[in-house]
LUMPADO-888367 format. One line per 5 residues: number of its first residue (from 0); for each residue x, y, z of N, C-alpha, C, O. Coordinates in pm, 1 decimal. Each point is the difference from the previous one (the first is absolute). Example, Ala and Ser with C-alpha at 12.3 -4.5 7.8 and 13.67 -1.06 7.14 Angstrom:
<nodes>
0 = 1319.0/-569.0/780.0/-89.0/119.0/0.0/90.0/120.0/0.0/103.6/-1.9/66.5 ~ -138.6/106.9/-138.5/82.0/119.0/6.0/-77.0/109.0/73.0/50.9/110.8/16.9
</nodes>
This chain:
<nodes>
0 = 13885.1/14776.7/-6555.9/42.8/-101.4/-97.4/152.2/-1.4/-9.7/63.7/104.2/-15.4 ~ -7.6/-222.1/24.5/145.3/-14.0/-3.2/52.3/13.1/-141.9/-72.6/-23.0/-96.7 ~ 198.9/60.2/85.5/63.4/15.6/-129.4/79.5/-123.5/-37.9/-4.3/-102.1/68.6 ~ 75.9/112.9/-177.3/77.9/-111.9/-52.0/119.2/-31.3/90.6/69.8/91.1/44.5 ~ -46.2/-220.5/-17.1/117.9/-39.0/79.6/130.1/42.8/-66.4/97.1/32.1/68.5
5 = -94.5/-31.3/-203.1/120.8/41.6/-71.0/34.2/144.8/25.0/116.6/34.8/18.8 ~ -219.3/50.8/-18.5/22.4/142.0/29.2/47.2/16.0/144.0/90.3/78.9/27.7 ~ -151.6/-153.7/64.2/40.4/6.1/140.7/146.6/-39.2/14.8/74.1/62.4/75.9 ~ -32.1/-167.4/-149.7/140.2/-42.5/5.7/91.9/110.6/-51.2/108.7/21.1/54.0 ~ -152.8/49.3/-158.4/79.6/110.8/-53.9/15.5/111.0/103.5/106.8/59.9/12.8
10 = -214.8/-33.1/61.1/5.7/103.5/103.4/99.0/-39.8/108.5/76.2/83.5/48.7 ~ -77.3/-211.4/-10.7/92.4/-47.7/102.8/145.0/17.4/-46.1/85.6/43.4/77.1 ~ -59.3/-77.3/-202.8/135.5/16.5/-54.0/40.8/147.3/4.1/111.9/33.2/39.2 ~ -203.3/54.4/-80.0/29.2/143.4/2.3/26.0/47.5/143.2/85.5/85.3/23.8 ~ -160.6/-141.8/70.4/19.8/39.3/139.9/138.5/-41.0/49.0/63.0/73.1/76.3
15 = -15.8/-188.8/-119.4/132.6/-46.0/41.2/110.2/88.4/-58.4/101.8/25.0/64.6 ~ -123.6/21.7/-187.5/96.4/92.8/-58.7/-0.5/131.4/77.4/105.5/58.6/24.1 ~ -224.8/-12.1/15.1/-9.2/121.6/80.5/73.5/-18.5/133.1/65.9/91.7/49.1 ~ -78.4/-211.8/8.1/71.5/-29.6/124.7/150.5/7.0/-21.8/72.8/54.6/82.9 ~ -26.3/-110.0/-194.6/142.9/4.5/-30.9/48.3/144.3/-13.2/106.1/34.7/52.0
20 = -182.7/49.2/-120.7/38.3/141.0/-14.5/6.3/68.7/136.8/88.0/81.9/26.6 ~ -183.6/-117.6/58.7/-0.9/56.4/135.1/126.6/-38.4/76.5/62.0/83.6/65.8 ~ -25.0/-210.7/-75.3/120.0/-48.6/69.0/124.7/72.0/-51.9/87.4/37.3/78.3 ~ -79.2/-17.8/-209.8/116.2/67.5/-58.6/11.9/142.8/49.9/110.1/46.7/29.1 ~ -223.1/23.5/-18.8/3.3/138.3/48.0/35.6/3.7/148.5/78.0/85.2/42.5
25 = -134.0/-176.2/36.4/30.6/-2.9/142.7/146.0/-38.3/24.7/60.5/47.3/96.2 ~ -3.6/-131.7/-181.3/142.9/-30.6/11.2/83.5/124.2/-28.8/105.5/20.6/60.1 ~ -153.3/61.2/-152.0/69.7/125.6/-28.8/-1.4/90.9/122.7/98.1/68.3/29.4 ~ -211.3/-68.9/41.8/-8.5/77.4/124.1/100.0/-52.1/102.1/64.3/77.9/70.3 ~ -51.7/-209.0/-62.4/92.2/-59.6/95.9/144.7/41.1/-28.7/80.1/15.4/92.3
30 = -47.1/2.2/-220.7/136.5/37.4/-38.5/22.9/150.7/12.6/98.2/44.2/59.8 ~ -190.8/34.3/-117.4/19.4/144.8/-7.4/-54.3/76.3/119.8/40.4/113.4/25.7 ~ -133.4/-176.8/48.4/-59.3/62.0/119.1/-75.2/128.8/-31.5/-13.7/86.4/86.6 ~ -34.3/-72.9/-208.0/-84.3/114.4/-34.1/-146.4/-40.2/17.7/-45.7/-99.2/-56.8 ~ -26.5/177.7/136.4/-135.3/-39.2/37.6/-96.4/-3.9/-117.1/-103.6/-66.1/7.6
35 = 135.8/135.9/-116.0/-88.8/-5.6/-116.4/-16.5/-144.2/-46.4/-109.3/-39.8/-40.2 ~ 216.7/-38.9/45.4/-7.8/-140.1/-40.2/-92.1/-80.0/91.8/-68.8/-91.9/-44.3 ~ 68.3/127.5/171.6/-85.4/-69.7/96.1/-146.7/19.6/-36.4/-77.8/-95.4/-1.7 ~ 40.5/221.0/-27.7/-138.7/29.0/-34.4/-38.0/-63.4/-133.8/-108.4/-56.8/-13.2 ~ 196.5/66.4/-85.3/-30.5/-59.0/-129.9/-9.0/-151.9/9.9/-88.1/-61.4/-60.2
40 = 179.4/1.0/136.2/-5.0/-145.0/17.2/-126.9/-44.0/70.3/-60.6/-100.6/-36.8 ~ 20.1/176.9/139.0/-123.3/-32.2/72.1/-121.2/15.5/-91.4/-92.3/-81.4/4.0 ~ 92.8/186.6/-86.5/-110.4/20.3/-93.0/-10.7/-112.6/-100.6/-109.7/-47.3/-29.8 ~ 223.8/4.1/-22.6/-0.3/-111.8/-95.1/-43.2/-130.7/66.6/-63.0/-84.6/-63.4 ~ 97.1/68.3/191.2/-46.5/-118.5/72.7/-152.1/1.2/11.7/-64.3/-104.4/-10.5
45 = 6.8/222.8/32.4/-145.7/9.8/6.6/-63.1/-30.7/-135.7/-111.3/-52.2/-6.5 ~ 182.2/84.5/-101.8/-47.3/-39.7/-132.7/-9.0/-152.0/-7.6/-98.4/-54.1/-50.5 ~ 200.3/-14.3/100.3/-0.2/-146.1/4.6/-121.5/-51.0/77.5/-68.9/-91.7/-44.6 ~ 43.6/151.5/160.1/-112.8/-44.1/83.5/-132.6/19.2/-72.9/-85.1/-88.9/1.2 ~ 67.4/204.8/-64.7/-127.6/26.0/-67.4/-18.7/-89.5/-122.6/-112.5/-37.4/-33.0
50 = 221.4/3.2/-33.9/-12.2/-92.5/-112.7/-41.9/-139.1/47.3/-79.8/-66.3/-66.2 ~ 132.1/22.3/178.7/-42.2/-128.5/57.3/-149.0/6.1/35.7/-74.3/-95.3/-23.5 ~ 32.3/208.0/80.1/-141.4/16.5/32.6/-86.2/-2.2/-126.3/-108.2/-58.8/-0.9 ~ 156.3/122.9/-105.3/-73.9/0.3/-125.6/-13.6/-141.8/-56.0/-104.3/-36.1/-54.4 ~ 209.7/-43.2/68.1/-5.8/-139.0/-46.0/-106.3/-77.8/77.7/-75.4/-78.5/-57.6
55 = 70.5/101.3/189.2/-99.9/-68.8/82.6/-141.4/41.0/-39.6/-88.0/-84.8/-14.7 ~ 66.9/213.0/-2.1/-132.1/48.7/-40.3/-37.8/-52.5/-138.7/-116.4/-28.4/-28.2 ~ 217.7/16.5/-57.0/-26.4/-41.7/-137.8/-50.3/-143.8/-7.6/-81.6/-32.7/-86.2 ~ 129.9/-53.6/176.0/-44.8/-140.2/-0.8/-123.5/-21.3/86.5/-44.4/-113.5/17.3 ~ -11.8/221.7/37.3/-126.5/-11.1/70.7/6.7/3.3/150.8/-102.7/-16.2/65.9
60 = 220.4/36.6/-8.8/10.4/12.4/145.6/-63.4/132.8/41.0/26.7/103.8/-60.5 ~ -109.7/-108.0/162.5/-66.3/123.4/42.5/-9.6/5.8/151.3/-39.5/-97.2/64.3 ~ 75.2/209.9/-8.6/-23.9/29.2/141.1/6.1/151.3/15.3/64.0/69.0/-79.3 ~ -130.3/-19.0/181.0/1.3/143.7/23.3/141.2/50.3/29.1/40.9/104.5/-50.6 ~ 32.9/-179.0/131.9/134.9/45.3/34.7/89.3/4.3/-123.2/82.5/90.3/-13.6
65 = -98.4/-187.1/-76.3/81.2/-3.5/-121.0/-26.7/122.2/-86.9/94.0/68.5/-40.4 ~ -219.7/-40.3/11.2/-30.6/112.3/-88.6/26.0/133.0/69.4/42.2/96.2/-64.2 ~ -67.0/-89.8/194.1/25.8/124.0/73.0/149.5/32.5/0.2/39.8/112.9/-28.9 ~ 41.5/-212.1/61.4/144.6/23.4/5.0/54.5/30.8/-139.0/92.6/79.7/-14.6 ~ -150.3/-143.1/-87.4/44.9/26.8/-137.0/-26.0/145.6/-37.4/89.1/68.0/-50.8
70 = -210.1/-20.3/75.6/-35.5/137.9/-35.0/85.9/101.2/76.2/28.9/108.6/-50.1 ~ 10.8/-145.5/170.6/87.7/87.7/78.9/140.8/-0.6/-57.1/59.0/105.6/-22.5 ~ -5.5/-224.3/-0.8/140.7/-12.3/-39.9/28.5/54.5/-139.5/108.2/53.5/-23.9 ~ -204.6/-66.3/-70.0/26.6/50.5/-134.5/15.7/151.5/-0.1/62.7/56.2/-89.8 ~ -119.4/9.7/190.0/18.0/144.6/12.6/124.7/32.6/80.9/79.3/86.3/-37.8
75 = -63.0/-156.4/149.6/112.5/29.0/89.3/134.0/-23.9/-68.2/96.0/72.5/25.9 ~ -87.9/-173.0/-112.5/128.8/-29.0/-64.2/48.7/117.4/-85.0/120.5/23.0/-10.0 ~ -212.4/51.1/-51.0/40.1/117.6/-77.7/54.2/107.3/94.3/97.9/67.8/-31.3 ~ -162.5/-53.2/146.5/48.5/95.0/98.9/138.1/-35.5/51.8/84.7/87.5/18.0 ~ -61.7/-216.8/6.1/131.2/-44.7/48.4/107.6/25.4/-105.6/109.7/45.0/33.0
80 = -140.4/-73.7/-159.9/95.7/27.2/-107.0/32.8/149.2/-6.9/114.2/38.0/-25.6 ~ -215.2/45.8/48.5/23.1/144.8/-7.5/91.5/48.5/112.0/66.6/102.5/-14.9 ~ -62.5/-175.3/127.4/88.7/39.2/109.8/145.5/-9.0/-43.0/83.2/80.0/42.6 ~ -52.7/-178.5/-127.8/137.3/-10.4/-50.3/39.3/120.5/-81.2/110.4/52.5/15.0 ~ -201.4/-7.4/-102.5/28.4/118.5/-79.8/5.1/125.2/87.6/82.9/88.3/-22.1
85 = -171.4/-81.0/121.2/0.5/114.8/90.2/129.5/5.9/80.3/49.7/108.3/30.8 ~ 4.3/-224.7/2.9/125.6/-6.7/74.9/111.7/71.9/-74.8/87.8/59.8/62.1 ~ -90.6/-65.4/-194.6/103.0/64.5/-80.0/-39.6/139.3/-46.6/85.8/86.4/-17.9 ~ -215.1/-64.2/-1.6/-44.0/123.8/-62.8/-26.0/113.4/97.8/18.7/117.0/-33.4 ~ -61.4/-150.9/152.7/-42.8/101.8/94.6/100.8/17.6/112.3/78.5/-89.7/30.6
90 = -82.7/206.2/29.1/88.6/30.8/111.3/-78.5/71.5/110.3/-101.7/64.2/-26.1 ~ 150.0/-76.2/147.3/-55.3/76.7/111.7/-147.1/-24.0/24.8/-46.6/-114.0/-1.0 ~ -27.5/223.6/23.6/-140.2/-7.9/38.7/-85.1/-66.9/-106.2/-89.6/-77.8/32.7 ~ 116.0/106.7/-159.3/-81.7/-58.3/-106.7/8.6/-153.2/1.4/-98.4/-68.7/-27.5 ~ 215.4/17.0/59.3/17.0/-145.2/7.3/-79.8/-58.2/116.3/-66.4/-102.4/-15.3
95 = 72.7/167.1/131.1/-74.7/-48.4/115.1/-150.8/7.8/-25.2/-74.7/-89.5/39.4 ~ 31.0/196.6/-104.7/-141.9/14.8/-30.2/-47.4/-108.8/-95.8/-110.0/-53.2/15.0 ~ 194.2/20.3/-114.2/-38.0/-105.3/-94.7/-12.3/-135.0/70.0/-97.7/-72.4/-19.2 ~ 198.0/39.5/100.6/-5.0/-126.5/72.4/-120.0/-3.7/93.5/-67.8/-102.1/10.4 ~ 41.4/213.5/57.7/-114.2/7.7/90.0/-131.9/-18.0/-72.8/-89.3/-70.5/47.1
100 = 78.0/135.1/-162.9/-122.9/-11.5/-78.7/-22.8/-143.2/-43.4/-111.7/-50.7/10.1 ~ 217.1/-16.0/-58.7/-14.1/-136.7/-46.1/-34.8/-95.2/114.0/-79.9/-91.8/-18.2 ~ 138.5/112.8/133.9/-29.2/-85.5/115.2/-145.0/18.5/44.3/-71.2/-97.7/22.9 ~ 27.7/223.1/-10.7/-136.1/28.7/48.7/-105.3/-53.9/-96.5/-94.8/-66.2/42.2 ~ 111.2/94.2/-171.2/-100.3/-45.3/-97.1/1.4/-152.4/-14.0/-105.3/-61.4/-17.4
105 = 223.2/0.3/25.0/7.5/-146.0/-11.4/-63.4/-67.7/120.7/-70.8/-99.6/-14.8 ~ 95.8/153.0/134.5/-60.8/-56.7/120.5/-151.4/17.4/-4.9/-74.5/-91.5/35.1 ~ 29.1/209.2/-78.7/-144.5/24.6/-11.6/-63.1/-98.4/-98.7/-108.1/-53.2/25.1 ~ 176.2/29.4/-137.3/-49.1/-95.5/-98.9/-6.1/-140.4/58.6/-97.0/-72.5/-21.9 ~ 200.5/34.0/96.5/3.7/-133.5/59.2/-113.9/-20.1/99.5/-64.6/-104.8/0.8
110 = 40.2/205.4/82.8/-105.2/-11.6/101.4/-137.2/-7.9/-66.0/-79.1/-89.5/29.6 ~ 51.9/183.8/-118.9/-130.4/2.2/-67.5/-16.3/-123.1/-88.3/-107.7/-59.3/-5.6 ~ 215.8/20.8/-63.7/-7.8/-115.4/-89.2/-31.9/-129.4/71.9/-66.2/-87.5/-55.9 ~ 112.6/74.2/179.6/-28.0/-121.3/77.5/-138.3/2.8/64.5/-53.0/-104.2/38.4 ~ -5.1/222.8/-26.6/-132.5/12.9/59.5/-111.5/-12.1/-103.3/-111.1/-41.8/32.5
115 = 140.6/78.3/-156.1/-100.3/-2.5/-106.5/-19.1/-142.6/-54.5/96.4/-73.4/-21.5 ~ -221.9/37.1/0.3/-30.6/-128.5/-62.9/2.0/18.5/-151.9/-63.2/91.2/-53.0 ~ 135.9/-178.1/-15.5/14.2/10.0/-145.0/-87.7/-104.9/-66.7/6.1/-117.9/34.8 ~ -87.0/160.3/-130.0/-87.8/-92.1/-71.7/81.3/-91.2/-91.5/101.4/41.1/-56.4 ~ -147.1/-164.7/42.6/68.3/-94.5/-88.6/-8.9/42.1/-146.3/74.0/-51.0/-84.1
120 = -164.5/144.1/53.5/-15.0/47.3/-138.5/120.5/81.0/-46.2/12.3/30.4/-118.6 ~ 77.6/5.2/212.0/119.8/74.2/-37.4/92.9/-86.5/-84.3/86.6/51.7/-70.7 ~ -104.7/-184.9/78.2/78.7/-93.5/-80.5/-88.2/-56.5/-110.0/-106.0/-56.4/27.4 ~ 149.4/71.3/-151.8/-74.5/-51.1/-114.5/93.3/-81.5/-88.9/102.5/50.1/-46.1 ~ -138.9/-176.2/22.4/85.7/-85.8/-80.3/135.5/-23.9/62.0/97.5/-26.1/-70.4
125 = -90.9/35.1/204.1/125.9/-19.6/69.9/85.4/124.2/10.9/106.3/-3.4/62.1 ~ -151.4/114.9/-122.2/79.0/123.7/-1.3/-68.7/105.5/85.4/-121.7/16.9/-8.5 ~ 197.6/53.8/90.0/-54.3/109.9/79.7/-25.1/117.0/-94.8/93.1/69.9/-39.9 ~ -220.0/-49.5/4.5/-32.3/103.1/-97.8/-112.7/92.0/44.6/-22.4/104.4/-61.2 ~ -49.7/-142.5/168.4/-108.8/84.1/48.3/49.9/109.4/92.3/117.9/5.6/34.8
130 = -208.8/80.2/3.5/36.1/111.6/87.3/-5.7/-42.1/146.1/-98.0/-61.2/42.3 ~ 200.3/92.5/35.2/-2.8/-28.5/143.6/-92.5/98.8/70.6/-50.7/91.6/-64.8 ~ 27.0/-106.6/194.2/-80.6/97.4/72.7/53.2/141.8/-20.4/120.6/20.2/-14.3 ~ -210.2/76.7/13.0/37.7/138.7/-30.6/109.2/52.3/92.6/92.8/66.8/-45.5 ~ -102.9/-96.2/174.0/99.9/49.3/95.4/137.8/-56.5/-30.9/100.3/70.5/11.2
135 = -95.3/-199.2/-50.6/127.5/-62.2/-35.5/54.4/61.5/-127.8/120.0/25.0/-11.3 ~ -208.2/-0.6/-85.1/41.4/59.3/-126.9/58.6/139.3/20.5/101.9/34.5/-59.9 ~ -166.1/44.7/144.1/48.2/136.7/25.4/135.2/-2.3/68.2/92.4/69.1/-43.0 ~ -79.5/-147.8/148.9/126.0/-5.5/73.8/111.6/-60.0/-85.6/115.2/42.6/8.0 ~ -150.6/-141.7/-89.7/99.0/-57.7/-90.1/52.0/104.9/-97.8/119.6/5.1/-29.0
140 = -210.2/78.4/-21.5/40.5/106.5/-92.4/89.7/101.9/68.5/91.5/54.3/-62.0 ~ -117.3/-28.1/190.0/82.2/95.9/74.7/142.3/-50.9/19.3/92.5/78.4/21.5 ~ -75.8/-209.4/-29.4/134.5/-58.7/8.9/64.1/-9.9/-138.0/112.5/45.7/-20.8 ~ -184.6/-105.3/-72.6/61.9/-36.8/-127.9/25.9/118.2/-92.4/104.6/4.4/-64.8 ~ -196.1/91.2/56.6/18.4/110.7/-93.3/122.6/84.9/33.9/83.7/24.3/-86.9
145 = -71.7/21.5/213.3/120.8/76.5/34.2/127.1/-84.8/-11.0/104.2/49.4/-43.0 ~ -113.1/-177.6/82.1/118.6/-86.8/-5.0/46.9/-19.8/-143.3/119.7/7.2/-27.8 ~ -213.5/-32.3/-63.5/36.5/-16.1/-140.5/59.3/128.7/-55.0/95.2/-2.8/-78.1 ~ -152.3/116.3/119.6/52.4/128.9/-44.7/143.4/20.5/49.0/84.0/53.6/-72.3 ~ -56.8/-96.6/195.4/135.4/11.0/54.4/97.5/-85.1/-80.7/108.6/46.7/-34.4
150 = -145.8/-170.9/3.9/87.2/-88.1/-77.7/31.0/59.4/-136.8/114.3/-2.1/-45.5 ~ -216.7/54.6/-18.8/18.2/56.9/-134.2/81.4/128.5/6.1/95.5/16.7/-75.8 ~ -133.0/75.3/166.6/68.9/128.2/8.6/146.1/-17.9/39.6/88.0/68.7/-52.0 ~ -62.6/-161.7/144.7/136.1/-22.2/46.1/88.6/-50.1/-113.0/113.3/45.3/-16.2 ~ -166.4/-140.4/-62.8/81.4/-54.0/-108.8/19.8/102.2/-111.1/108.3/7.9/-58.0
155 = -210.8/69.8/27.8/13.1/102.3/-104.0/99.3/108.6/42.2/76.3/51.0/-82.1 ~ -78.3/-16.1/211.6/95.7/97.3/50.6/142.2/-52.8/-14.7/92.2/74.2/-33.9 ~ -76.0/-204.8/60.1/131.7/-60.5/-15.4/46.9/2.9/-143.9/118.6/19.5/-26.3 ~ -211.7/-39.0/-68.7/35.5/5.0/-141.9/46.1/140.3/-38.4/102.5/16.9/-66.1 ~ -179.4/83.4/108.1/33.1/138.8/-33.9/131.3/42.6/64.2/81.5/67.3/-63.0
160 = -61.2/-106.4/187.9/116.9/44.4/74.6/128.7/-69.0/-45.6/106.5/61.6/-4.3 ~ -117.5/-188.7/-29.3/122.0/-78.4/-25.5/9.0/-58.1/-140.8/102.7/-56.1/-38.2 ~ -211.6/69.8/-39.3/-3.9/-55.6/-135.9/12.8/-152.6/-0.4/41.7/-58.2/-100.1 ~ -76.7/-6.1/210.0/1.7/-146.0/4.7/-139.2/-50.4/-38.2/-89.8/-8.6/83.7 ~ 74.7/-23.5/-208.7/-131.6/-33.0/-52.4/-49.4/-136.2/46.4/-116.2/-34.0/-21.7
165 = 203.0/-44.6/85.5/-45.4/-127.3/54.9/-107.6/21.4/106.4/-80.5/-89.2/26.8 ~ 79.9/208.2/33.3/-98.0/28.5/104.0/-141.7/7.2/-55.4/-97.2/-6.4/75.2 ~ 86.0/19.5/-205.9/-132.6/-1.6/-61.5/-68.4/-134.7/19.4/-121.7/-10.4/-15.3 ~ 199.5/-93.5/48.9/-59.9/-129.8/28.9/-103.0/12.8/112.6/-104.8/-64.5/-3.2 ~ 135.6/148.0/102.2/-91.0/16.9/113.3/-128.3/67.5/-44.6/-109.6/-40.3/38.9
170 = 124.2/144.1/-121.5/-118.3/69.5/-51.4/-88.4/-95.0/-78.8/-120.8/-7.1/22.5 ~ 182.1/-66.2/-115.4/-77.1/-90.2/-86.1/-58.5/-114.7/82.4/-115.5/-38.0/-18.9 ~ 196.3/-17.3/111.0/-47.3/-110.1/83.1/-118.9/39.7/85.5/-95.4/-76.7/13.5 ~ 100.5/196.6/44.5/-111.2/48.7/81.9/-125.5/16.6/-83.5/-109.4/-35.5/43.8 ~ 124.8/89.4/-164.0/-114.9/19.0/-88.9/-58.6/-134.5/-41.6/-121.9/-16.9/-1.7
175 = 208.2/-78.8/-31.8/-47.4/-133.1/-41.6/-81.6/-64.7/110.9/-107.9/-53.6/-25.0 ~ 159.7/58.6/148.5/-71.7/-59.9/112.4/-132.0/72.1/24.2/-100.6/-63.2/32.1 ~ 101.0/195.6/-47.4/-119.8/80.0/26.5/-113.1/-31.5/-96.9/-117.0/4.6/38.0 ~ 150.4/-36.5/-162.7/-104.2/-23.8/-100.4/-21.7/-148.6/-26.9/-84.6/-36.2/-81.8 ~ 159.5/-49.2/149.1/-7.6/-144.2/-28.0/-141.2/-54.1/17.7/-42.9/-87.7/-75.1
180 = -29.4/139.3/173.7/-134.5/-49.8/26.7/-94.1/14.3/-117.2/-93.4/-79.0/-14.0 ~ 115.8/177.9/-70.7/-89.4/21.6/-113.3/9.6/-113.6/-101.0/-90.0/-16.8/-82.4 ~ 197.8/-61.8/87.4/16.3/-111.2/-93.1/-104.5/-108.8/23.5/-26.7/-81.5/-88.4 ~ -32.5/80.8/208.5/-105.3/-98.6/26.2/-119.5/21.2/-93.0/-72.7/-94.0/-31.9 ~ 53.6/219.6/-11.4/-114.5/32.7/-83.2/3.4/-71.3/-134.8/-104.3/-17.7/-63.0
185 = 222.7/-23.4/18.0/8.7/-68.5/-129.2/-6.9/-151.7/17.5/27.6/-76.1/-92.7 ~ -65.5/33.6/215.2/-26.0/-141.4/28.6/122.6/-90.6/-12.8/-12.4/-118.0/-32.8 ~ 130.2/173.8/58.9/121.2/-80.4/3.3/64.3/17.0/137.1/98.5/72.8/12.4 ~ -152.5/-139.2/92.6/49.5/21.6/135.7/148.2/-27.4/15.4/66.4/67.2/78.9 ~ -11.4/-165.8/-153.1/142.2/-28.2/15.4/83.6/120.0/-43.5/109.2/22.1/52.3
190 = -161.0/55.9/-148.9/70.5/119.7/-44.9/14.2/100.0/113.9/101.0/69.6/10.6 ~ -202.8/-63.2/74.3/4.8/87.4/116.4/121.1/-31.8/86.3/72.6/90.5/41.2 ~ -50.6/-217.9/-13.8/107.7/-39.4/89.8/137.4/15.4/-66.4/97.8/35.5/65.7 ~ -91.8/-62.6/-195.9/126.2/22.8/-69.7/34.0/149.0/-0.6/116.4/38.0/12.9 ~ -219.5/46.3/-28.1/23.1/145.2/1.8/49.9/44.1/137.3/89.4/84.0/10.3
195 = -147.5/-140.7/94.4/46.4/32.2/135.3/146.3/-39.0/15.6/79.1/74.9/57.2 ~ -43.3/-192.6/-108.3/138.1/-44.8/11.6/94.5/90.5/-79.4/107.2/35.7/48.8 ~ -146.6/1.3/-170.9/84.0/89.3/-81.2/21.9/130.8/74.3/111.0/53.4/1.1 ~ -216.6/-1.6/61.2/13.4/123.3/77.6/97.9/-15.1/114.3/82.0/88.5/24.3 ~ -90.3/-201.1/46.6/91.2/-25.4/112.4/143.9/-13.3/-49.4/92.3/52.2/62.5
200 = -73.2/-121.7/-174.2/134.5/-17.2/-54.7/60.2/135.6/-38.7/118.4/24.6/22.8 ~ -200.3/62.4/-81.3/48.0/133.6/-36.9/36.3/81.0/124.4/100.9/70.6/1.7 ~ -183.3/-81.3/101.5/31.9/69.0/125.6/133.1/-49.1/55.7/82.7/79.4/44.7 ~ -63.1/-210.2/-47.9/124.7/-57.6/50.7/120.0/57.3/-74.8/99.2/38.6/61.9 ~ -107.7/-32.9/-194.2/110.3/53.3/-79.9/27.5/146.1/35.6/115.2/43.3/2.4
205 = -220.3/31.2/24.8/20.0/139.3/40.3/58.0/11.9/139.0/86.7/84.1/23.9 ~ -133.1/-166.9/68.6/46.9/7.6/137.7/150.0/-28.0/10.8/69.4/63.5/79.4 ~ -19.8/-157.5/-158.2/141.5/-32.4/11.4/86.7/107.4/-64.5/122.3/-2.1/14.5 ~ -184.5/95.8/-85.5/73.9/109.8/-61.3/8.2/122.1/91.2/102.7/67.9/2.6 ~ -208.8/-39.0/71.8/-9.9/126.4/73.3/118.4/28.2/91.6/57.7/108.3/-10.3
210 = -17.6/-199.9/100.0/107.6/32.2/92.9/132.5/32.8/-68.1/87.7/59.1/63.0 ~ -71.1/-95.2/-187.8/123.6/34.2/-68.9/13.3/150.7/-21.2/108.0/50.9/-29.9 ~ -220.4/19.2/46.2/6.3/144.8/-10.5/77.9/59.6/116.3/43.9/114.9/-3.8 ~ -28.1/-197.3/108.1/63.8/50.3/120.0/149.3/24.0/-18.1/58.1/81.1/72.1 ~ 3.3/-148.1/-164.4/145.7/15.0/-15.9/72.2/-96.7/89.3/89.7/-70.7/-45.8
215 = -126.4/65.1/173.5/58.6/-97.8/91.5/-100.6/-29.0/109.0/-88.5/80.9/27.9 ~ 102.3/-193.8/31.6/-95.2/-44.7/99.8/-0.2/94.7/119.4/103.7/47.7/46.2 ~ -229.4/-22.3/2.7/-12.1/80.3/119.5/-26.9/146.2/-26.6/-30.3/75.0/92.8 ~ 40.9/-31.8/-220.2/-29.6/137.6/-31.6/-91.5/4.7/-121.6/40.6/44.6/-107.3 ~ -166.0/-91.3/124.8/-90.9/-8.0/-112.6/-39.3/136.4/-54.3/-20.2/95.4/75.2
220 = 9.8/-88.5/-206.7/-47.3/119.6/-66.4/-145.0/-20.5/-35.2/-37.0/-111.7/-36.1 ~ -49.4/214.7/44.4/-140.6/-18.1/-31.8/-17.2/-61.8/-137.9/67.4/36.7/-96.2 ~ -160.9/-132.7/89.7/-26.6/-66.3/-126.8/-117.0/65.4/-71.4/-37.3/-42.7/-109.3
</nodes>
């Protein structure tokens, strides 16, 4: 069953704002050449893509490729965002292991996610609220849980180390996005999408703060 066109329009607007935030972060990468901006900008771009997909699903568009790619990307985008924090927080072998873990689990999720058939019952009232196939759910958790933990731990470490409390935006933004899905339970689907946007906006505010811990470009300090 399709949802309200007005809610779909709101999702599209939110997606365009997410795209703008992505462009701003990627422009920062172009100026500062710090790879953390590249990963954060790419992650925010994936947020834009998934919001567009949510708008399509909300108005009743359905295809296996659409729902499969959506379930993959909503997990992978958290992993991509975590690479930006890992770029600043980790060094040496631990950094390579983190990147390797995220690549392996994300590729595994993509392969399995494209092979699994997803029931249309996963969408209710235009909102993705049902459970995906078990294999997709497990692999998605292997990506998102550690990635969210990295985003939160990295920002909290930055707060403790530098007393820059703006980094708490990342912690709060990650938590907001993580629990946003529960808002569907109160039957206000538009609230779900506004919560996702608020989470993304908070992440953006935190991301533009982190590299300032470096003191000068090219010598980043762990966040």
